[in-house]
N, C-alpha and C positions, 0 to 999 in steps of 0.2 A: 504275768498275772494281771487280773483286772480287779481294781478296788471295788469291793461290794460293801453293802451296809454292815455286814458282819466284820469287816476289816477296819471299821472306823474307831476313833478314840472313844466315842460314846458307847458303842457296842462292847468294846473291850475293857471299859472301865478305867481308861487311862487319860481321860480328858472329857471336855464338854462340847467338843465341836465334831461335826460330821466330815472329817477328813481322815486319811490313812493314819492309823495308830502306830506309834513307835514300836510297841511289842510285835505288831504284824511285820514291820520292816525287819526287825531282828529275826523273826522266824524265817522270812524269805531269804535273807542273806545267809543264814545258817544252812538252809536247804540248798542254796547255791554252792556252799562249801562242800556239803555232802556230795552233791552232784559232780563237783570238780574231782573228787576222789574216786568216782565210779570206775571200776575196772582196774584201778591202780593198787588196790590192797590185796594182800595174800589171802587165800581161802581161810575162812574162820576168823578173819580180822574185821573189825569195824572201827568207827571213830566216834568219839564223844566230845561234845563241846565243853571247854573248861573256862573260856574267857571271851568276852566281847566288849569292845570299846567302840561305840557308834555315835556319831553326831548326826542328829536329825535336823536337816537344814532348811527344808521347804515342804509345804503341804502338797497333798495330792487329793483331789476330790473323788467322790464315788464315780465310777466309770472310767477313771484314768487307767491306762495300760502302763504297768510298771515292769521294768526289767531289773532283776537282781543279779549281780555278778560277783564271782570270787576268783581271785588269782593268787597262787601260792607266792608268798613273800619270803618265807624262811622255813627250813626244816632243821630241827635240832633234836636228834634222837627220835623218839616217838611223837614229838610235838610238831605240828604243822601250823604255821601262822599264815593267814590269808589277808590280803587287802580286799575289802568288800565295799560295794557301791550299790546304790539303787537309783534308777533314773525313770523319769516319766516325761514324755514330750520334749526330750533334749535337755531337761533340767535335772541337775543332780539333787536328789531328795535327801540322800544320806551317804556317809562314807565312814570308814573306820577299819578296825582289825578284828579278826576272829581267830581264836586258837582252838584246835582240836587235837586230841591225843589218840593214837592208834592203840587199841586194846584187843585182847583175845575175846571174841564174842561169847563163847561158852563160859569162860571164867568170869567175865564181867557180869553176865546175866545171872550167874549163881551167887553173886555177892549179896543179894538181898535176903 
């Protein structure tokens, strides 16, 4: 991804500087976790995020190219925990863990 004005802390209301916002990093590493599961779930199943623990360690300016990655760390029943990272120009911007749970898409969607 490339950091745009809409991805900054100012735009997202999470700070007063024009650098990549923590909430956007959270969204990007969560998307990386979803992508890591692509093709691995049974038909009718999906995953939902239930926990994230992320350390935002370095800034990234508008225009920076960011790579978000997720690697399966642990599977326990229907819960899958990922190690997640985000990098720009060889610098680790953030790291942590994200847990998703596999659910029946139709049943989960009708819960509301």
